[in-house]
LUMDREN-620166 format. One line per 2 residues: number of its first residue (from 0); for each residue x, y, z of N, C-alpha, C. Coordinates in nm, 3 decimals. Example, Ala and Ser with C-alpha at 12.3 -4.5 7.8 and 13.67 -1.06 7.14 Angstrom:
% residues 2
0 = 1.319 -0.569 0.780 1.230 -0.450 0.780 1.320 -0.330 0.780  1.285 -0.225 0.708 1.367 -0.106 0.714 1.290 0.003 0.787 .
//
This chain:
% residues 135
0 = 0.880 -1.368 0.069 0.780 -1.277 0.122 0.642 -1.338 0.104  0.554 -1.296 0.189 0.416 -1.340 0.184 0.331 -1.232 0.118 .
2 = 0.245 -1.273 0.026 0.152 -1.182 -0.040 0.011 -1.228 -0.008  -0.072 -1.136 0.036 -0.213 -1.164 0.060 -0.294 -1.072 -0.030 .
4 = -0.382 -1.132 -0.108 -0.464 -1.057 -0.204 -0.611 -1.084 -0.172  -0.679 -0.984 -0.119 -0.818 -0.998 -0.076 -0.837 -1.118 0.017 .
6 = -0.742 -1.135 0.109 -0.750 -1.240 0.209 -0.696 -1.374 0.167  -0.653 -1.388 0.044 -0.597 -1.514 -0.005 -0.445 -1.504 -0.004 .
8 = -0.380 -1.595 0.071 -0.234 -1.596 0.079 -0.174 -1.664 -0.043  -0.072 -1.600 -0.099 -0.005 -1.650 -0.218 0.145 -1.653 -0.193 .
10 = 0.213 -1.756 -0.241 0.359 -1.761 -0.233 0.417 -1.681 -0.348  0.507 -1.590 -0.316 0.573 -1.508 -0.417 0.723 -1.514 -0.390 .
12 = 0.793 -1.584 -0.477 0.937 -1.602 -0.459 1.019 -1.525 -0.562  0.954 -1.476 -0.666 1.026 -1.407 -0.774 0.944 -1.287 -0.820 .
14 = 1.013 -1.186 -0.870 0.947 -1.064 -0.915 0.846 -1.094 -1.027  0.873 -1.196 -1.108 0.781 -1.231 -1.216 0.646 -1.277 -1.159 .
16 = 0.649 -1.352 -1.048 0.525 -1.395 -0.985 0.447 -1.275 -0.930  0.519 -1.183 -0.869 0.454 -1.063 -0.815 0.395 -0.979 -0.928 .
18 = 0.472 -0.960 -1.035 0.426 -0.881 -1.149 0.299 -0.940 -1.208  0.293 -1.072 -1.214 0.173 -1.139 -1.266 0.051 -1.103 -1.182 .
20 = 0.066 -1.099 -1.050 -0.045 -1.061 -0.962 -0.080 -0.912 -0.977  0.022 -0.828 -0.989 -0.001 -0.684 -0.999 -0.063 -0.642 -1.131 .
22 = -0.042 -0.721 -1.237 -0.096 -0.687 -1.369 -0.249 -0.672 -1.367  -0.316 -0.747 -1.281 -0.461 -0.742 -1.276 -0.518 -0.635 -1.184 .
24 = -0.433 -0.567 -1.109 -0.480 -0.469 -1.010 -0.563 -0.356 -1.072  -0.520 -0.292 -1.180 -0.598 -0.178 -1.232 -0.742 -0.213 -1.271 .
26 = -0.769 -0.337 -1.306 -0.904 -0.375 -1.350 -0.995 -0.416 -1.234  -0.941 -0.432 -1.116 -1.022 -0.471 -1.000 -1.091 -0.348 -0.941 .
28 = -1.216 -0.363 -0.906 -1.290 -0.253 -0.844 -1.244 -0.232 -0.700  -1.227 -0.340 -0.627 -1.186 -0.335 -0.486 -1.065 -0.425 -0.466 .
30 = -0.974 -0.384 -0.379 -0.854 -0.465 -0.357 -0.794 -0.434 -0.221  -0.757 -0.540 -0.149 -0.674 -0.528 -0.029 -0.554 -0.619 -0.053 .
32 = -0.437 -0.561 -0.063 -0.313 -0.635 -0.088 -0.216 -0.607 0.026  -0.159 -0.714 0.081 -0.052 -0.703 0.182 0.068 -0.780 0.132 .
34 = 0.186 -0.724 0.147 0.310 -0.796 0.121 0.397 -0.777 0.245  0.446 -0.889 0.299 0.511 -0.888 0.430 0.646 -0.958 0.429 .
36 = 0.739 -0.900 0.503 0.863 -0.968 0.538 0.836 -1.031 0.675  0.865 -1.160 0.692 0.836 -1.226 0.818 0.899 -1.151 0.935 .
38 = 0.817 -1.117 1.036 0.860 -1.042 1.155 0.926 -0.909 1.120  0.892 -0.854 1.005 0.954 -0.728 0.963 0.852 -0.636 0.899 .
40 = 0.897 -0.555 0.804 0.810 -0.456 0.739 0.696 -0.519 0.659  0.590 -0.441 0.644 0.474 -0.478 0.563 0.432 -0.358 0.480 .
42 = 0.376 -0.387 0.364 0.320 -0.283 0.279 0.179 -0.326 0.242  0.084 -0.235 0.261 -0.055 -0.261 0.227 -0.097 -0.165 0.116 .
44 = -0.172 -0.218 0.021 -0.233 -0.135 -0.083 -0.384 -0.158 -0.076  -0.458 -0.049 -0.065 -0.604 -0.056 -0.074 -0.647 0.018 -0.199 .
46 = -0.742 -0.042 -0.273 -0.795 0.020 -0.394 -0.946 0.011 -0.389  -1.010 0.123 -0.413 -1.155 0.130 -0.422 -1.193 0.216 -0.541 .
48 = -1.245 0.154 -0.646 -1.272 0.229 -0.768 -1.142 0.280 -0.827  -1.133 0.412 -0.848 -1.009 0.470 -0.903 -0.916 0.520 -0.794 .
50 = -0.958 0.513 -0.668 -0.876 0.559 -0.556 -0.789 0.445 -0.503  -0.665 0.477 -0.468 -0.575 0.378 -0.410 -0.474 0.449 -0.321 .
52 = -0.431 0.379 -0.216 -0.325 0.432 -0.131 -0.245 0.318 -0.072  -0.130 0.354 -0.016 -0.039 0.258 0.046 -0.021 0.290 0.193 .
54 = 0.006 0.186 0.271 0.043 0.201 0.411 0.167 0.114 0.434  0.271 0.174 0.491 0.397 0.104 0.519 0.412 0.092 0.670 .
56 = 0.431 -0.031 0.718 0.455 -0.058 0.860 0.595 -0.115 0.875  0.676 -0.054 0.961 0.814 -0.100 0.979 0.822 -0.230 1.057 .
58 = 0.723 -0.256 1.141 0.720 -0.376 1.225 0.575 -0.396 1.269  0.539 -0.517 1.314 0.402 -0.539 1.361 0.368 -0.442 1.475 .
60 = 0.252 -0.378 1.465 0.208 -0.282 1.566 0.251 -0.139 1.542  0.330 -0.114 1.438 0.377 0.020 1.404 0.259 0.107 1.357 .
62 = 0.260 0.237 1.395 0.161 0.331 1.340 0.185 0.351 1.192  0.312 0.347 1.152 0.349 0.346 1.012 0.335 0.477 0.938 .
64 = 0.337 0.463 0.807 0.333 0.574 0.712 0.224 0.545 0.610  0.165 0.650 0.554 0.070 0.636 0.444 0.121 0.717 0.326 .
66 = 0.078 0.679 0.208 0.120 0.751 0.088 0.073 0.896 0.096  0.161 0.985 0.050 0.132 1.128 0.053 0.082 1.175 -0.081 .
68 = -0.048 1.174 -0.097 -0.109 1.223 -0.220 -0.125 1.374 -0.217  -0.230 1.422 -0.278 -0.259 1.566 -0.284 -0.311 1.612 -0.148 .
70 = -0.230 1.688 -0.075 -0.267 1.734 0.059 -0.393 1.819 0.057  -0.426 1.879 -0.056 -0.545 1.962 -0.067 -0.672 1.884 -0.101 .
72 = -0.657 1.754 -0.127 -0.775 1.674 -0.161 -0.867 1.665 -0.040  -0.994 1.689 -0.064 -1.091 1.688 0.046 -1.173 1.560 0.045 .
74 = -1.225 1.526 0.160 -1.316 1.413 0.171 -1.244 1.280 0.186  -1.324 1.176 0.176 -1.272 1.040 0.193 -1.310 0.955 0.073 .
76 = -1.243 0.843 0.063 -1.275 0.742 -0.038 -1.305 0.612 0.035  -1.392 0.530 -0.023 -1.428 0.402 0.039 -1.342 0.290 -0.018 .
78 = -1.307 0.199 0.073 -1.226 0.083 0.037 -1.288 -0.040 0.103  -1.304 -0.147 0.026 -1.356 -0.273 0.080 -1.238 -0.364 0.111 .
80 = -1.234 -0.411 0.235 -1.129 -0.501 0.278 -1.161 -0.643 0.233  -1.062 -0.731 0.242 -1.079 -0.869 0.200 -1.191 -0.941 0.272 .
82 = -1.224 -0.898 0.396 -1.330 -0.962 0.473 -1.467 -0.901 0.445  -1.475 -0.806 0.351 -1.601 -0.744 0.314 -1.630 -0.612 0.385 .
84 = -1.556 -0.584 0.491 -1.574 -0.458 0.565 -1.538 -0.340 0.475  -1.617 -0.232 0.485 -1.590 -0.111 0.406 -1.540 -0.003 0.501 .
86 = -1.422 0.051 0.472 -1.361 0.159 0.550 -1.346 0.282 0.462  -1.334 0.398 0.527 -1.309 0.523 0.456 -1.176 0.580 0.502 .
88 = -1.100 0.632 0.406 -0.971 0.694 0.435 -0.962 0.825 0.358  -0.879 0.918 0.404 -0.869 1.049 0.339 -0.822 1.040 0.193 .
90 = -0.885 1.117 0.108 -0.841 1.126 -0.032 -0.700 1.182 -0.043  -0.657 1.257 0.058 -0.521 1.314 0.059 -0.414 1.206 0.062 .
92 = -0.450 1.083 0.097 -0.355 0.972 0.097 -0.347 0.904 -0.040  -0.444 0.929 -0.127 -0.457 0.854 -0.252 -0.355 0.899 -0.357 .
94 = -0.301 0.800 -0.426 -0.207 0.823 -0.536 -0.249 0.735 -0.653  -0.183 0.749 -0.765 -0.212 0.674 -0.887 -0.197 0.523 -0.864 .
96 = -0.291 0.444 -0.915 -0.288 0.299 -0.899 -0.159 0.239 -0.954  -0.117 0.283 -1.072 0.007 0.230 -1.131 0.128 0.260 -1.043 .
98 = 0.130 0.377 -0.982 0.239 0.412 -0.891 0.237 0.324 -0.767  0.118 0.292 -0.717 0.106 0.198 -0.605 0.169 0.064 -0.642 .
100 = 0.137 0.014 -0.761 0.190 -0.115 -0.805 0.342 -0.111 -0.817  0.395 -0.003 -0.870 0.541 0.011 -0.881 0.606 0.012 -0.743 .
102 = 0.541 0.077 -0.646 0.595 0.081 -0.510 0.592 -0.057 -0.446  0.487 -0.136 -0.471 0.481 -0.273 -0.419 0.596 -0.355 -0.477 .
104 = 0.621 -0.341 -0.606 0.732 -0.413 -0.670 0.866 -0.368 -0.612  0.883 -0.239 -0.587 1.008 -0.189 -0.529 1.027 -0.244 -0.387 .
106 = 0.920 -0.251 -0.308 0.926 -0.309 -0.174 0.978 -0.453 -0.183  0.925 -0.530 -0.278 0.965 -0.669 -0.295 1.112 -0.680 -0.335 .
108 = 1.151 -0.607 -0.438 1.287 -0.615 -0.491 1.391 -0.572 -0.387  1.355 -0.475 -0.304 1.449 -0.421 -0.205 1.435 -0.485 -0.068 .
110 = 1.373 -0.602 -0.062 1.370 -0.680 0.061 1.293 -0.618 0.176  1.193 -0.535 0.145 1.109 -0.478 0.249 1.141 -0.335 0.287 .
112 = 1.233 -0.272 0.215 1.260 -0.129 0.242 1.141 -0.046 0.197  1.119 0.066 0.267 1.010 0.156 0.230 1.038 0.211 0.091 .
114 = 0.944 0.195 -0.002 0.964 0.245 -0.139 0.988 0.396 -0.141  1.086 0.438 -0.221 1.118 0.580 -0.230 1.059 0.646 -0.355 .
116 = 0.971 0.576 -0.424 0.906 0.630 -0.544 0.804 0.738 -0.510  0.757 0.737 -0.386 0.650 0.829 -0.347 0.687 0.900 -0.217 .
118 = 0.614 1.007 -0.189 0.627 1.076 -0.060 0.539 1.003 0.041  0.578 1.009 0.166 0.506 0.941 0.274 0.467 1.039 0.383 .
120 = 0.357 1.009 0.451 0.313 1.082 0.570 0.311 0.983 0.686  0.345 1.034 0.804 0.331 0.951 0.924 0.182 0.934 0.949 .
122 = 0.142 0.816 0.989 0.001 0.790 1.017 -0.027 0.813 1.166  0.008 0.932 1.214 -0.011 0.964 1.356 -0.081 1.099 1.372 .
124 = -0.148 1.143 1.266 -0.216 1.271 1.270 -0.132 1.385 1.217  -0.001 1.364 1.202 0.088 1.466 1.146 0.059 1.475 0.997 .
126 = 0.026 1.592 0.948 -0.010 1.606 0.806 0.108 1.641 0.717  0.226 1.659 0.776 0.341 1.694 0.693 0.387 1.574 0.612 .
128 = 0.439 1.601 0.495 0.488 1.494 0.409 0.632 1.465 0.444  0.662 1.336 0.460 0.797 1.291 0.492 0.852 1.219 0.370 .
130 = 0.939 1.284 0.298 0.995 1.223 0.177 1.123 1.147 0.206  1.166 1.145 0.332 1.291 1.076 0.366 1.268 0.926 0.376 .
132 = 1.374 0.853 0.377 1.369 0.707 0.391 1.335 0.671 0.534  1.272 0.558 0.553 1.238 0.511 0.689 1.363 0.463 0.759 .
134 = 1.367 0.486 0.887 1.483 0.441 0.967 1.468 0.296 1.003 .
//
């Protein structure tokens, strides 16, 4: 699998290598992490301050799923991408940073399957939480 951390591509062939990269995530103020199966699923983690969320894409161009945080959370959180661009996303997508890291590890160990540690929402405007596995 390919891992990109703030725009820097890293080779990750073993869970120990991934864990080493994930260990530093909680101390980073800003983070854009992508982990990809070639021509297959991708998982993105964005972290801005104490806010973090995940986006799961089943294939390139997919609308995908986002992490289902507190649906009652209001407002947005800011996230800086690897290229310096700052985007805002709903706080309702945000989940615990440690849980994000565990989901990234589960994605890796399970060969790109959507992590089942968290609830997911479709990223198509539907606000319902989809806790089922991706097809």
